VEXVO-520183 format. One line per 5 residues: number of its first residue (from 0); their letters; for each residue x, y, z of C-alpha. Coordinates in steps of 0.02 Angstrom, whole numbers, plus 32768, in hexadecimal, padded with zeros to 4 digits. Example, Ala and Ser with C-alpha at 12.3 -4.5 7.8 and 13.67 -1.06 7.14 Angstrom:
BEGIN
0> AS> 8267:7F1F:8186 ~ 82AC:7FCB:8165
END
This chain:
BEGIN
0> XXXXX> 7DA3:8257:87BA ~ 7E06:81CF:87FB ~ 7D92:8144:880F ~ 7DE7:80AD:884D ~ 7D52:8042:8887
5> XXXXX> 7CC9:8061:8821 ~ 7CE9:7FC6:878A ~ 7C62:802C:8719 ~ 7CD6:80D8:8709 ~ 7D8E:80CB:86D5
10> XXXXX> 7E1C:80EA:874D ~ 7E78:815A:8715 ~ 7F2B:817A:875E ~ 7FC7:81BF:876B ~ 7FA1:8290:874D
15> XXXXX> 8030:82DA:86D6 ~ 7FC2:8391:86D4 ~ 7F28:83EF:86BE ~ 7EC7:845E:8653 ~ 7EFA:8501:8642
20> XXXXX> 7F02:8591:85D3 ~ 7EEE:85CC:854C ~ 7EB5:8512:8502 ~ 7E0C:8510:8476 ~ 7D9E:8457:845B
25> XXXXX> 7E31:8436:83D1 ~ 7EE6:8448:8421 ~ 7ECB:845C:84F7 ~ 7F56:84B6:855F ~ 7F8E:8457:85E3
30> XXXXX> 7FF0:8477:867D ~ 807C:83F9:869C ~ 8077:83D5:8770 ~ 8128:83C8:87C4 ~ 8117:830E:87C2
35> XXXXX> 812A:82E2:8723 ~ 819E:8385:86E1 ~ 821F:82F0:86D0 ~ 81B8:8276:8682 ~ 81B5:8250:85B6
40> XXXXX> 8106:82A1:8579 ~ 8139:82DC:84CF ~ 80CE:8242:8458 ~ 8070:820C:8509 ~ 7FAA:81E4:84EE
45> XXXXX> 7F3A:8244:8569 ~ 7E8A:825A:85B3 ~ 7E3D:82A7:8626 ~ 7D80:82AA:8672 ~ 7CF1:8332:866C
50> XXXXX> 7C4C:834B:865F ~ 7BE9:837E:859F ~ 7B1C:8358:85A3 ~ 7B14:8326:862F ~ 7B6A:8296:860A
55> XXXXX> 7C28:8248:864D ~ 7C9C:826C:85CC ~ 7D4D:824E:8592 ~ 7DC8:8292:8526 ~ 7E64:8244:84F1
60> XXXXX> 7F00:829E:8482 ~ 7FAB:8290:847D ~ 802D:82F8:84BA ~ 8097:836D:8428 ~ 80E3:83F1:847A
65> XXXXX> 8149:8415:8515 ~ 816E:84C7:8546 ~ 81D7:8516:85D4 ~ 81A1:85B8:8601 ~ 81F6:863B:8697
70> XXXXX> 81BF:86E9:8693 ~ 8249:8724:8708 ~ 82E0:86E5:86A7 ~ 828C:8730:8609 ~ 82C3:87F5:863E
75> XXXXX> 838E:8829:8600 ~ 83C3:8859:86B6 ~ 83A7:87B0:86EC ~ 83D6:875E:8634 ~ 8480:87BC:866C
80> XXXXX> 8494:877F:8701 ~ 8451:86BE:86CE ~ 84D4:86D3:863C ~ 857B:86D6:86DA ~ 851D:8667:8772
85> XXXXX> 84C4:85F7:870C ~ 8448:85F0:87A3 ~ 83E3:866E:87ED ~ 8388:8609:8889 ~ 8314:862D:888D
90> XXXXX> 82E0:8678:8801 ~ 8333:85D0:8786 ~ 82C0:8536:8787 ~ 823A:8548:881C ~ 81EE:85C0:87D3
95> XXXXX> 81E7:856A:8729 ~ 8151:8531:86C5 ~ 812A:84C4:865B ~ 8098:84AA:85D5 ~ 8065:83FC:8550
100> XXXXX> 8003:8425:84CB ~ 7F6A:83A6:84B6 ~ 7F37:836F:8400 ~ 7E8A:830F:8445 ~ 7E5D:825C:83C2
105> XXXXX> 7DDB:8210:841B ~ 7D2E:825A:8494 ~ 7CCE:81CF:84D9 ~ 7C2E:81E8:8551 ~ 7BE2:8173:85AE
110> XXXXX> 7B46:8120:8583 ~ 7AA1:8114:8614 ~ 7AD2:802C:85E7 ~ 7B80:8077:862C ~ 7BC6:804F:857A
115> XXXXX> 7C4C:80CC:8507 ~ 7C10:80FC:8483 ~ 7C79:8197:83FE ~ 7C47:8266:8442 ~ 7CAA:82FE:8402
120> XXXXX> 7CE1:8388:8472 ~ 7C66:8414:847B ~ 7CBA:845D:850A ~ 7D34:8489:854C ~ 7D5E:845B:85FD
125> XXXXX> 7D91:84B9:86A1 ~ 7E2B:84D4:86AF ~ 7E8D:8475:874B ~ 7E50:83EB:86F3 ~ 7EBB:8350:86F1
130> XXXXX> 7EEF:8305:8688 ~ 7F38:823D:869D ~ 7FA3:81CB:8632 ~ 7F64:813C:85C1 ~ 7F85:808E:85E1
135> XXXXX> 7F36:7FF5:85A1 ~ 7EAC:7FC1:8615 ~ 7E77:8071:85EF ~ 7E7F:8053:8540 ~ 7E2D:7F99:8559
140> XXXXX> 7D94:8000:85BF ~ 7D67:806B:853B ~ 7D86:8004:84B6 ~ 7D2F:7F54:850C ~ 7C96:7F36:8496
145> XXXXX> 7D1E:7F3D:83F2 ~ 7D97:7EEB:842E ~ 7D8A:7E67:83AB ~ 7DA2:7EE3:8328 ~ 7E30:7F31:8385
150> XXXXX> 7F07:7EEB:8321 ~ 7FA1:7F54:835F ~ 8010:7FA1:82FA ~ 808F:7FC3:8399 ~ 808F:8043:8428
155> XXXXX> 8073:80DC:842A ~ 80FC:8152:8422 ~ 817E:8135:847A ~ 8104:80F2:850F ~ 80E5:8053:8547
160> XXXXX> 8014:8049:8515 ~ 7FFE:7FFA:8492 ~ 7F83:8069:83F7 ~ 7EE0:800C:83D9 ~ 7EC6:8020:8310
165> XXXXX> 7E58:7FCF:82A0 ~ 7E54:7F94:81F3 ~ 7DA7:7F73:81C7 ~ 7D7D:7F08:811C ~ 7D0A:7F57:8087
170> XXXXX> 7C5A:7F06:809B ~ 7BCF:7F2E:8102 ~ 7BB6:7EE4:817B ~ 7BFC:7EB1:8240 ~ 7CB9:7F02:8227
175> XXXXX> 7CAC:7F5F:819B ~ 7CB7:7FEB:8145 ~ 7C3C:7FD7:80AC ~ 7CBC:8038:802D ~ 7D66:8032:8011
180> XXXXX> 7DF3:806F:8062 ~ 7E84:80B3:7FFD ~ 7F24:809D:8066 ~ 7FDA:80FB:8059 ~ 806E:80C9:80CE
185> XXXXX> 810C:8145:80A1 ~ 81B6:815D:80DA ~ 826F:8155:80B6 ~ 82AE:80A1:80AF ~ 82C0:803E:8128
190> XXXXX> 823A:80A1:8194 ~ 81EF:8002:81B8 ~ 8164:8026:8119 ~ 816E:7F63:80D2 ~ 8156:7F42:819D
195> XXXXX> 80C4:7F9D:81B7 ~ 8067:7F51:8119 ~ 8092:7EAB:8128 ~ 803E:7ED9:81F5 ~ 7FB1:7F18:818F
200> XXXXX> 7F8C:7E9E:8121 ~ 7F80:7E14:81BB ~ 7F13:7E81:8206 ~ 7EAA:7E76:8165 ~ 7EBF:7DC8:8163
205> XXXXX> 7E6A:7DBA:81D1 ~ 7DC8:7DE6:817B ~ 7D86:7D22:8148 ~ 7D2A:7D73:80A9 ~ 7DB2:7DFB:8070
210> XXXXX> 7E25:7DDF:8000 ~ 7ED0:7E0E:7FD5 ~ 7F30:7E30:7F42 ~ 8005:7E65:7F49 ~ 805A:7EAB:7EB6
215> XXXXX> 80FC:7E9B:7EFE ~ 81A0:7ED5:7E7A ~ 821B:7EBB:7EF2 ~ 81D9:7E0E:7F2E ~ 81E7:7E56:7FD6
220> XXXXX> 813A:7E01:8011 ~ 815F:7D5C:7FB0 ~ 820B:7D49:800C ~ 81AB:7D5F:80C1 ~ 8143:7CD1:8096
225> XXXXX> 81D0:7C5C:809E ~ 8205:7BD1:8104 ~ 82A0:7C1B:8101 ~ 8276:7CA5:816F ~ 8296:7C82:8204
230> XXXXX> 82B8:7D19:825E ~ 8227:7D96:8221 ~ 8187:7D77:8207 ~ 8139:7CD2:81A3 ~ 80B2:7D1A:814F
235> XXXXX> 8076:7C5F:8128 ~ 803A:7C07:81BC ~ 7FFF:7CAD:8205 ~ 7F7F:7CB5:8153 ~ 7F75:7C0C:816C
240> XXXXX> 7F27:7C08:81FB ~ 7EC7:7C99:81F9 ~ 7E7F:7C1F:8162 ~ 7EC6:7C82:80E7 ~ 7EEE:7C1F:804E
245> XXXXX> 7FBA:7C65:7FFC ~ 7FE5:7C70:7F40 ~ 808B:7CC2:7F12 ~ 80A1:7CE5:7E5A ~ 8127:7CEF:7E00
250> XXXXX> 812C:7D28:7D38 ~ 813F:7C7E:7D08 ~ 807E:7C5A:7D43 ~ 8054:7CE7:7CF5 ~ 8009:7CE2:7C47
255> XXXXX> 7FEB:7D79:7BD7 ~ 7F39:7D76:7B82 ~ 7F1E:7E0C:7B13 ~ 7F58:7E3A:7A5E ~ 7F72:7EE4:7AB2
260> XXXXX> 7FEA:7EB5:7B24 ~ 803A:7E3C:7A95 ~ 8052:7ECF:7A22 ~ 80BA:7F55:7A99 ~ 8137:7EBE:7AE1
265> XXXXX> 8148:7E8E:7A3D ~ 817A:7F56:7A14 ~ 81ED:7F4D:7ABB ~ 824D:7EA6:7A88 ~ 82EB:7E93:7A26
270> XXXXX> 8288:7E40:799F ~ 828F:7EC7:7939 ~ 834A:7F07:796E ~ 83A4:7EF7:78B1 ~ 8301:7F09:783F
275> XXXXX> 828D:7FAD:788D ~ 82E5:801B:78DE ~ 827D:80A0:791F ~ 81F4:8076:79CA ~ 8168:80B4:794A
280> XXXXX> 818E:8038:78BE ~ 8192:7FCF:793D ~ 80E8:7FEE:7986 ~ 808A:7FE2:78C2 ~ 80F3:7F3A:7896
285> XXXXX> 80CA:7EF2:791B ~ 8008:7F3E:7902 ~ 8024:7EF9:785C ~ 806D:7E39:7883 ~ 7FCC:7E30:78DF
290> XXXXX> 7F3D:7E63:786E ~ 7FA8:7E08:77EE ~ 7FAB:7D63:784F ~ 7ED9:7D72:7867 ~ 7ECD:7D77:77C3
295> XXXXX> 7F20:7CE2:77A4 ~ 7EB1:7C83:7822 ~ 7E19:7CCD:77CE ~ 7E4A:7C74:772E ~ 7EA0:7BD8:7785
300> XXXXX> 7F48:7BE1:7746 ~ 7F76:7BC7:781F ~ 7F30:7B34:7818 ~ 7F91:7AF5:7780 ~ 8029:7B1F:77E5
305> XXXXX> 7FF7:7B00:78AC ~ 7F7E:7A67:78C3 ~ 7EE4:7A66:7920 ~ 7EF5:79C1:7987 ~ 7F9D:7A49:79CC
310> XXXXX> 7F19:7AD1:79F5 ~ 7F0A:7B07:7AB2 ~ 7E5F:7B6C:7AA6 ~ 7E68:7BA5:7B40 ~ 7DFC:7C56:7B59
315> XXXXX> 7E58:7D05:7B41 ~ 7E23:7D9B:7B73 ~ 7E2F:7E09:7AC6 ~ 7E25:7ECD:7ADA ~ 7D7A:7F18:7AC5
320> XXXXX> 7D99:7F63:7A20 ~ 7DB6:7EDC:79CF ~ 7D50:7EA9:793A ~ 7CD8:7DEA:793D ~ 7D69:7DA5:78F5
325> XXXXX> 7DC9:7DB5:797B ~ 7D94:7CF8:79CA ~ 7DD5:7CA7:7940 ~ 7E63:7CD7:7954 ~ 7E77:7CB5:7A11
330> XXXXX> 7ED0:7C23:7A1B ~ 7F56:7C5A:79D2 ~ 7F99:7CC1:7A66 ~ 7FA5:7C1C:7AAD ~ 801C:7BD0:7A15
335> XXXXX> 8073:7C6D:79E0 ~ 8119:7C14:7A26 ~ 811A:7B75:79A5 ~ 8178:7B87:791A ~ 811C:7B79:788E
340> XXXXX> 809B:7C0D:78D9 ~ 816A:7C6F:78B1 ~ 819A:7C3E:7831 ~ 80E2:7C93:77E3 ~ 8112:7D33:7837
345> XXXXX> 81C3:7D21:77FE ~ 81C0:7CD0:7741 ~ 80FE:7CF3:7717 ~ 80FE:7DC1:776F ~ 819E:7DF9:7785
350> XXXXX> 81EE:7DD2:7704 ~ 815C:7DA8:7654 ~ 80B8:7DFC:769A ~ 80A7:7EBD:7645 ~ 8017:7EE0:76AC
355> XXXXX> 8098:7EE7:7727 ~ 812B:7F47:76C9 ~ 80B7:7FD8:7686 ~ 8071:7FE3:773C ~ 8131:7FF9:7787
360> XXXXX> 8181:803B:770D ~ 813F:808E:7682 ~ 81D5:80CE:762B ~ 8243:805C:75CD ~ 82E9:80A4:761E
365> XXXXX> 82B8:806E:76C5 ~ 824E:7FE3:768A ~ 82F6:7FA9:7639 ~ 8356:7FD0:76B8 ~ 82D9:7F56:7739
370> XXXXX> 82E1:7ED7:76BE ~ 83A9:7EDC:76D6 ~ 838F:7ECE:7779 ~ 8329:7E4C:7765 ~ 8394:7DD4:7702
375> XXXXX> 842B:7DD8:7782 ~ 83D4:7DD5:7833 ~ 83FC:7D08:7873 ~ 834B:7CC6:785C ~ 8373:7C36:78EB
380> XXXXX> 8387:7CEE:796A ~ 8309:7D34:7943 ~ 82A8:7C9B:7972 ~ 82DB:7C94:7A2A ~ 8290:7D3C:7A39
385> XXXXX> 81FB:7D2D:7A0C ~ 81D9:7C7F:7A64 ~ 822D:7CF1:7AF4 ~ 8186:7D62:7AC7 ~ 8131:7CEB:7A97
390> XXXXX> 8135:7C82:7B2B ~ 80E2:7D1A:7BA3 ~ 8041:7CE8:7B52 ~ 8046:7C1B:7B48 ~ 801B:7B94:7BEC
395> XXXXX> 8087:7B29:7B73 ~ 8129:7AD4:7BDD ~ 80ED:7B74:7C79 ~ 80B7:7B17:7D31 ~ 8035:7B54:7D63
400> XXXXX> 802D:7BDF:7CEF ~ 7F62:7C12:7CE1 ~ 7F1A:7CBE:7C84 ~ 7F0D:7D5D:7CD3 ~ 7E5F:7D90:7CE7
405> XXXXX> 7E32:7CDB:7CE8 ~ 7E82:7CBB:7DAB ~ 7E48:7D66:7DEA ~ 7DA4:7D2C:7DBE ~ 7DBD:7C83:7E23
410> XXXXX> 7DF9:7CD7:7EC0 ~ 7D65:7D60:7ECF ~ 7CF2:7CB7:7EAF ~ 7D3B:7C5B:7F29 ~ 7CE6:7C1A:7FDB
415> XXXXX> 7D74:7C42:803B ~ 7DDD:7CF3:8000 ~ 7EA1:7CD6:7FF0 ~ 7F2F:7D50:7FFC ~ 7F8C:7D4F:7F3C
420> XXXXX> 804B:7D8F:7F36 ~ 8086:7DB0:7E79 ~ 8150:7DAF:7E82 ~ 8195:7E23:7DF6 ~ 823B:7E19:7E2C
425> XXXXX> 82BF:7DF7:7DA7 ~ 830C:7D66:7E0D ~ 8255:7D12:7DF7 ~ 823E:7D17:7D32 ~ 826A:7C85:7CD2
430> XXXXX> 82FC:7C8B:7C3F ~ 8280:7C62:7BD0 ~ 8220:7D14:7BC2 ~ 8251:7D99:7BC2 ~ 825A:7E29:7C38
435> XXXXX> 825F:7EE7:7C3D ~ 8219:7F7C:7C87 ~ 81A4:7FA2:7C0F ~ 8158:7EE3:7C24 ~ 8139:7EE3:7CE0
440> XXXXX> 80F8:7F94:7CC4 ~ 806C:7F43:7C40 ~ 8062:7EAD:7CB0 ~ 8037:7F18:7D4F ~ 7FAB:7F7C:7CF1
445> XXXXX> 7F48:7EE1:7C98 ~ 7F62:7E78:7D55 ~ 7F10:7F50:7D7A ~ 7E9F:7F45:7CE4 ~ 7E72:7E9D:7D05
450> XXXXX> 7E42:7EB3:7DCF ~ 7DCF:7F5E:7DAC ~ 7D93:7EF1:7D41 ~ 7D48:7E75:7D90 ~ 7D1E:7EDA:7E11
455> XXXXX> 7CA1:7F56:7D9C ~ 7C51:7E92:7D82 ~ 7C32:7E6B:7E38 ~ 7BFC:7F51:7E65 ~ 7B6D:7F37:7DEA
460> XXXXX> 7B33:7E98:7E31 ~ 7B27:7EEA:7EC5 ~ 7BDA:7E96:7F1D ~ 7C51:7EE2:7F47 ~ 7CF9:7E8F:7F2D
465> XXXXX> 7D42:7EB1:7FC7 ~ 7DE3:7EA8:7FA2 ~ 7E83:7F10:7FC9 ~ 7F25:7F32:7F44 ~ 7FBA:7F38:7FAA
470> XXXXX> 8032:7F9D:7F28 ~ 80FC:7FA1:7F5E ~ 8156:803D:7F11 ~ 80D8:8085:7ED2 ~ 8115:813B:7EA5
475> XXXXX> 817E:80E4:7E21 ~ 80C4:80AC:7DCE ~ 8082:812B:7DF7 ~ 80CD:81E7:7DF4 ~ 80BB:8285:7DFE
480> XXXXX> 810A:82AB:7D79 ~ 80D6:8288:7CBF ~ 813B:81F9:7C80 ~ 8188:81F7:7BED ~ 8187:814B:7BC3
485> XXXXX> 80C9:8132:7B7D ~ 80B8:8083:7BEF ~ 80D8:80AD:7C61 ~ 8060:814E:7C60 ~ 7FD7:80E3:7C43
490> XXXXX> 8000:8083:7CC1 ~ 7FD0:8118:7D30 ~ 7F4C:8150:7CD7 ~ 7F10:809D:7CF3 ~ 7F1E:80B4:7DBF
495> XXXXX> 7ECD:815C:7DC1 ~ 7E34:810C:7D8B ~ 7E41:8088:7DF3 ~ 7E4A:8106:7E90 ~ 7DD8:8160:7E5D
500> XXXXX> 7D59:80E5:7E2D ~ 7D6A:803B:7E96 ~ 7D5F:80A3:7F31 ~ 7C9D:8075:7F29 ~ 7CB0:7FC0:7EC7
505> XXXXX> 7CFF:7F8B:7F94 ~ 7DB7:7F99:7F25 ~ 7E28:7FE6:7F96 ~ 7EFE:7FF1:7F71 ~ 7F79:801A:7FBF
510> XXXXX> 8026:806A:7FB0 ~ 80BC:8074:7FE1 ~ 813E:80E6:7FC2 ~ 81C9:811F:7FD7 ~ 81AF:81EC:7FDA
515> XXXXX> 80FC:8269:7FE3 ~ 8120:82D2:7F60 ~ 8148:825E:7ECE ~ 80AC:81FD:7ED3 ~ 8021:8238:7E76
520> XXXXX> 7FA7:82D1:7EC2 ~ 7F27:828C:7E72 ~ 7F48:81C8:7EE2 ~ 7F71:8234:7F89 ~ 7ED1:82AE:7FA1
525> XXXXX> 7E69:8203:7F84 ~ 7EAA:8191:8005 ~ 7E72:818E:8096 ~ 7EC7:812C:811D ~ 7F91:817F:8117
530> XXXXX> 8034:8164:818D ~ 80D8:81A0:8175 ~ 817C:8168:81AE ~ 8202:81C2:81C9 ~ 8270:8224:8142
535> XXXXX> 81D0:8299:8115 ~ 8200:8322:8186 ~ 824C:8393:80FC ~ 8257:83FB:804C ~ 81DA:83BA:7FE9
540> XXXXX> 8198:832B:803D ~ 8160:838D:80DC ~ 8114:8412:8072 ~ 80AB:838E:801A ~ 80A3:8335:80D8
545> XXXXX> 8058:83F4:8115 ~ 7FAA:83CD:80AD ~ 7F8D:8332:80E6 ~ 7FA9:831C:81AD ~ 7F5F:83BC:81F1
550> XXXXX> 7F96:8436:827C ~ 8059:846C:82A6 ~ 8068:840B:8338 ~ 8051:8373:82FA ~ 80E5:8382:827E
555> XXXXX> 8134:83E8:82FC ~ 8135:832B:834B ~ 8135:82D8:82A8 ~ 81EA:8311:8296 ~ 823C:82D7:833F
560> XXXXX> 8218:8227:82CC ~ 82CE:81E7:82DE ~ 833A:8191:825C ~ 8319:80C2:8279 ~ 83C1:8096:8245
565> XXXXX> 83F9:810C:82B9 ~ 83FF:80A4:836A ~ 8487:8048:839D ~ 843B:7FA4:8369 ~ 83C7:7F5E:831B
570> XXXXX> 8359:7F24:83B5 ~ 833A:7FCB:83E3 ~ 8321:8027:8337 ~ 8279:806D:8343 ~ 81F4:8092:82C3
575> XXXXX> 818C:8133:8300 ~ 80F4:8159:8274 ~ 8062:81C9:8268 ~ 7FA6:819B:822B ~ 7F35:8209:8201
580> XXXXX> 7E7F:81B8:81D1 ~ 7E10:813E:821F ~ 7EAD:80C5:823F ~ 7E79:80D6:8303 ~ 7DC6:810B:8368
585> XXXXX> 7E39:8176:83E0 ~ 7E60:81C0:8320 ~ 7D97:81E5:82EB ~ 7DA7:829E:82FE ~ 7E3C:8290:8265
590> XXXXX> 7EBE:82DA:82BE ~ 7F74:826B:82B2 ~ 7FAA:81FD:832C ~ 8055:81AD:8343 ~ 8082:8101:8364
595> XXXXX> 8144:80B8:8377 ~ 8129:7FE5:82FF ~ 8173:7F50:835A ~ 8215:7F5C:8364 ~ 820D:7EC1:82C3
600> XXXXX> 82B9:7E79:8319 ~ 826F:7E53:83BA ~ 81BA:7E61:83C5 ~ 8171:7E1D:8325 ~ 8176:7D72:8350
605> XXXXX> 8143:7D94:8402 ~ 80E2:7E16:8457 ~ 8091:7E4C:8379 ~ 804E:7D89:8385 ~ 7FF6:7D7A:842A
610> XXXXX> 7FA9:7E19:8431 ~ 7F61:7E02:83A8 ~ 7F19:7D59:83C2 ~ 7F8D:7D32:8316 ~ 800A:7C90:831D
615> XXXXX> 80C0:7C5D:830B ~ 80E2:7C71:826C ~ 819A:7C3B:8247 ~ 81E0:7B8F:823C ~ 8128:7B52:822F
620> X> 80DE:7B21:8193
END
């Protein structure tokens, strides 16, 4: 009902139709009024008032489809006539009926204290019940008590009202979900995935006790923390205003701290190129070199070669499988780059140690070939390659370098939780450090392993880690098809294990992927919140989408998404998304919601910042 006098009531205006038949508690048929048939109704957020259990209720939903019927024109005789004449007055147009499909997404009831609370559509209101368009005033009235938690990423799909959304932290207490959420953002390249992810990151950054960790393989997030991003969101000053310190680290800053990593990286490098060909033999050779280095150390032989005073004895993390004697060799991970240690490896182990030869090439003929290759090799070239590998494991001559697990532990014990961005793009790689896809995979695996271990330690102490980890290009790290490469297979298994176990630890994961069908099924099935941009409406992508977004009418609306790059210019581009999960106070029924993001060229530095009470982020420090 319309009520313009009582301020306690919602002011419902602009009727567009009435409830028709057939209708159910999940999907209503609307008879569109004549005054609204020339309006854009698809995607429109609508509301109606009804009585349930002697209380006023308000149900909201989006219109997913409009149908036109004219029963008088469906007969074969009239069809033949319209074929020649075009119009058959007074049957044409005047006898048209427009019906719409409305999917209920949220229901609010009014309590005795005049406040609104979540409810459900437990009955179907009578036919003739008026349906109204929703505006910002209606939404603000319904969500008056939750305005501090509301965040806006854009407008209701192709409409004017802002779509209220909320992103709760993963701990208990006000504004908290009590557990971690796993999030997926999907869409073709150029569909707005990164834009949505950055805006969501800012929403989570409003929670002072929440840490955010970004694994950035393309440098996308790192780029938006730099001052030169004048016509885009400069994330750093916005986060600073939210009292979030931003730390951007590259491979130059990361010191690896695990013997198993050293073995795999050495085996994948060019260190064995001219002397050992087989990948299996390279892994074995790396393992044997580590074993013999430990033996040399226990006998005190390394100390004779490398003066104790030059050793940096910082702690490093070793594998659980290593024996207690590993503690004696720990400092040498940081000193493997030294020429003295290389001389031990090259001259004493590869060149003269029978134990090495027996394990790698027990056959005399193969051993002879190895020795010939070794004698022909250029020792200086091999030292340069050795340094490129071992520089990953040292803090020497590296500015602001730190051990991965140590630094992560410091982050989570800090009073104010920061935003950490790990830039793994090619441009951040120093020339004196080895880098390839295998090493990138190993490094990501080490980061994830450290995060999971620390989260588990916090959980044992009855603490929530309260952290979101954002992983860009997730389909490359957790593909559905089993990778042939063993290293990538291990990374995929690490991610699958993490998403299964870390929710209760307060460690949530955001996966950003260009495709839905290529991401591992286990990860997709564990997602609590999903956002789908343009590009998943055909083929196997659509088949996967149907498994997640129930309701054929919702998917029909998704298929109306237009490619943002089909716009005439950048300023007119629209980035539509469909959401599934508890991402909005208007979606607690589980029905998908549709919205259009703020235009990145015209609205990000104005409306987005304004409606979310964020300070302007460009050209400021």
